[in-house]
C-alpha positions as a Markdown table, in Angstrom:
| # | Residue | x | y | z |
|---|---|---|---|---|
| 1 | Met | 30.0 | 26.3 | -50.2 |
| 2 | Met | 27.3 | 23.7 | -49.4 |
| 3 | Ser | 25.5 | 21.9 | -52.1 |
| 4 | Lys | 21.7 | 21.7 | -52.5 |
| 5 | Gly | 21.9 | 18.1 | -51.6 |
| 6 | His | 24.0 | 18.7 | -48.4 |
| 7 | Ala | 21.8 | 21.4 | -47.3 |
| 8 | Phe | 18.4 | 19.4 | -47.9 |
| 9 | Phe | 20.0 | 16.4 | -45.9 |
| 10 | Leu | 21.0 | 18.6 | -42.8 |
| 11 | Ala | 17.4 | 20.2 | -42.9 |
| 12 | Phe | 15.9 | 16.7 | -43.1 |
| 13 | Leu | 18.0 | 15.0 | -40.7 |
| 14 | Pro | 16.5 | 16.4 | -37.3 |
| 15 | Val | 13.0 | 15.7 | -38.9 |
| 16 | Ala | 14.1 | 12.2 | -39.7 |
| 17 | Leu | 15.5 | 11.4 | -36.1 |
| 18 | Gly | 12.5 | 12.9 | -34.6 |
| 19 | Phe | 10.3 | 10.7 | -36.4 |
| 20 | Leu | 12.6 | 7.6 | -36.2 |
| 21 | Ala | 12.6 | 8.1 | -32.3 |
| 22 | Gly | 9.0 | 8.2 | -31.9 |
| 23 | Cys | 8.4 | 4.7 | -33.8 |
| 24 | Ser | 9.1 | 2.0 | -31.4 |
| 25 | Thr | 7.7 | -1.6 | -30.7 |
| 26 | Met | 7.4 | -0.8 | -27.2 |
| 27 | Ser | 4.5 | 1.1 | -25.8 |
| 28 | Arg | 4.9 | 4.0 | -23.5 |
| 29 | Thr | 4.2 | 2.0 | -20.4 |
| 30 | Glu | 6.8 | -0.4 | -21.5 |
| 31 | Lys | 9.3 | 2.4 | -21.8 |
| 32 | Gln | 8.5 | 4.0 | -18.5 |
| 33 | Leu | 8.8 | 0.4 | -16.8 |
| 34 | Ala | 12.2 | 0.0 | -18.7 |
| 35 | Arg | 13.6 | 3.0 | -16.6 |
| 36 | Val | 12.6 | 1.5 | -13.4 |
| 37 | Asp | 15.3 | -0.5 | -11.6 |
| 38 | Ser | 14.0 | -3.9 | -11.3 |
| 39 | Phe | 16.4 | -4.4 | -8.2 |
| 40 | Asp | 14.5 | -1.5 | -6.5 |
| 41 | Ser | 11.1 | -2.4 | -7.4 |
| 42 | Pro | 10.8 | -6.2 | -7.9 |
| 43 | Asp | 7.3 | -6.2 | -8.2 |
| 44 | Ile | 7.3 | -4.3 | -11.5 |
| 45 | Pro | 8.1 | -6.3 | -14.5 |
| 46 | Ser | 10.4 | -5.7 | -17.1 |
| 47 | Pro | 8.9 | -5.2 | -20.4 |
| 48 | Gly | 7.5 | -8.2 | -22.1 |
| 49 | Met | 7.6 | -10.1 | -18.8 |
| 50 | Ile | 4.5 | -11.6 | -17.0 |
| 51 | Pro | 4.1 | -9.8 | -13.6 |
| 52 | Pro | 4.7 | -12.0 | -10.7 |
| 53 | Ala | 1.9 | -14.1 | -9.0 |
| 54 | Arg | 0.3 | -12.4 | -6.0 |
| 55 | Pro | -0.7 | -14.2 | -3.2 |
| 56 | Lys | -4.5 | -14.7 | -2.9 |
| 57 | Asp | -4.6 | -12.1 | 0.3 |
| 58 | Gly | -2.8 | -9.7 | -1.8 |
| 59 | Gly | 0.5 | -10.1 | 0.3 |
| 60 | Leu | -1.1 | -8.2 | 3.2 |
| 61 | Glu | 0.6 | -8.0 | 6.5 |
| 62 | Tyr | -1.0 | -7.1 | 9.7 |
| 63 | Ser | 0.3 | -5.9 | 12.9 |
| 64 | Arg | 0.7 | -8.5 | 15.5 |
| 65 | Asp | -1.2 | -6.8 | 18.6 |
| 66 | Val | -3.1 | -4.0 | 17.1 |
| 67 | Leu | -6.6 | -3.8 | 16.6 |
| 68 | Val | -9.0 | -1.1 | 14.8 |
| 69 | Ile | -12.2 | -1.1 | 16.3 |
| 70 | Ser | -15.4 | 0.9 | 14.7 |
| 71 | Tyr | -18.1 | 1.8 | 17.1 |
| 72 | Asp | -21.9 | 3.5 | 16.4 |
| 73 | Met | -22.0 | 7.2 | 16.9 |
| 74 | Glu | -25.2 | 7.1 | 18.7 |
| 75 | Ile | -24.1 | 4.8 | 21.3 |
| 76 | Gly | -20.7 | 6.4 | 21.7 |
| 77 | Lys | -17.2 | 5.2 | 22.6 |
| 78 | Glu | -17.5 | 5.1 | 26.4 |
| 79 | Pro | -18.8 | 1.4 | 26.5 |
| 80 | Leu | -15.7 | 0.6 | 24.3 |
| 81 | Lys | -13.3 | 2.5 | 26.3 |
| 82 | Lys | -14.6 | 0.7 | 29.5 |
| 83 | Ala | -14.1 | -2.7 | 27.9 |
| 84 | Ile | -10.6 | -1.7 | 26.5 |
| 85 | Arg | -9.4 | -0.7 | 30.1 |
| 86 | Lys | -11.1 | -3.9 | 31.7 |
| 87 | Tyr | -9.3 | -6.2 | 28.9 |
| 88 | Gly | -6.0 | -4.5 | 30.0 |
| 89 | Ala | -5.4 | -3.1 | 26.5 |
| 90 | Ser | -4.1 | 0.3 | 25.8 |
| 91 | Ile | -5.5 | 3.0 | 23.3 |
| 92 | Ile | -3.1 | 3.9 | 20.6 |
| 93 | Tyr | -5.2 | 6.4 | 18.6 |
| 94 | Asp | -8.7 | 7.8 | 18.9 |
| 95 | Tyr | -9.6 | 8.7 | 15.4 |
| 96 | Arg | -11.5 | 12.0 | 14.7 |
| 97 | Ile | -12.6 | 11.7 | 11.3 |
| 98 | Val | -14.2 | 8.2 | 11.5 |
| 99 | Asn | -15.7 | 6.5 | 14.6 |
| 100 | Ala | -12.9 | 4.2 | 15.6 |
| 101 | Ile | -10.1 | 3.6 | 18.0 |
| 102 | Ala | -6.9 | 1.6 | 17.6 |
| 103 | Ile | -5.9 | -0.3 | 20.6 |
| 104 | Arg | -2.9 | -2.6 | 21.4 |
| 105 | Ile | -3.8 | -5.9 | 23.2 |
| 106 | Pro | -1.5 | -7.2 | 25.9 |
| 107 | Asp | -0.6 | -10.7 | 24.5 |
| 108 | Pro | -0.3 | -10.8 | 20.8 |
| 109 | Arg | -1.0 | -14.7 | 20.9 |
| 110 | Lys | -4.5 | -14.0 | 21.8 |
| 111 | Leu | -5.3 | -11.8 | 18.8 |
| 112 | Asp | -8.2 | -13.8 | 17.7 |
| 113 | Glu | -9.6 | -14.1 | 21.2 |
| 114 | Ala | -9.5 | -10.3 | 21.6 |
| 115 | Ile | -11.5 | -9.7 | 18.1 |
| 116 | Thr | -14.1 | -12.3 | 19.4 |
| 117 | His | -14.2 | -10.4 | 22.8 |
| 118 | Phe | -14.4 | -6.9 | 21.4 |
| 119 | Glu | -17.1 | -7.6 | 18.6 |
| 120 | Lys | -19.5 | -8.6 | 21.6 |
| 121 | Val | -19.0 | -5.0 | 23.4 |
| 122 | Lys | -22.2 | -2.8 | 23.1 |
| 123 | Gly | -22.1 | -0.3 | 20.1 |
| 124 | Val | -19.0 | -1.9 | 18.5 |
| 125 | Leu | -19.7 | -2.4 | 14.6 |
| 126 | Gln | -16.5 | -3.8 | 13.5 |
| 127 | Val | -13.1 | -5.2 | 14.9 |
| 128 | Ser | -10.4 | -5.6 | 12.2 |
| 129 | Arg | -6.6 | -6.3 | 12.5 |
| 130 | Asp | -4.5 | -3.3 | 11.9 |
| 131 | Arg | -3.0 | -3.7 | 8.3 |
| 132 | Val | 0.5 | -2.6 | 7.6 |
| 133 | Asn | 1.5 | -0.8 | 4.4 |
| 134 | Tyr | 5.1 | -0.1 | 3.2 |
| 135 | Leu | 5.9 | 3.0 | 1.3 |
| 136 | Asp | 9.3 | 1.7 | 0.4 |
| 137 | Arg | 11.6 | -1.3 | 1.0 |
| 138 | Arg | 9.9 | -4.1 | 3.3 |
| 139 | Val | 10.8 | -3.7 | 6.9 |
| 140 | Ser | 10.5 | -6.5 | 9.5 |
| 141 | Leu | 7.7 | -6.0 | 12.2 |
| 142 | Asp | 10.1 | -7.3 | 14.6 |
| 143 | Leu | 11.8 | -3.9 | 14.2 |
| 144 | Leu | 9.0 | -1.9 | 14.8 |
């Protein structure tokens, strides 16, 4: 037979353990971060550590030969398409949701020159370099 003290202890033990498990000096976010393997995600700091410094540009990378050009809908894309053909560039993608076209320039060394050239085309609103976003490990652009 079980004594009253022993029965009370067995009934109280799960409650005490549940309470103690909830008490921690680590915040919920720190507990979640502690589960992340720092080798897989070096940008996520371990609990209690200061996050790594970010470069001023946020570590952005750009494609070495692709531009995204936005144009005025009222003027249309025909003047831009004509300028793209004349420059010797190729259209990679003609966006349907926004008024923009992605192009690949023939000589990546002249990217700044191409930006200046296309900014002067009638109807062009903005010329920007194509930003590269990584969903997983960093991959060299030379492999793309």
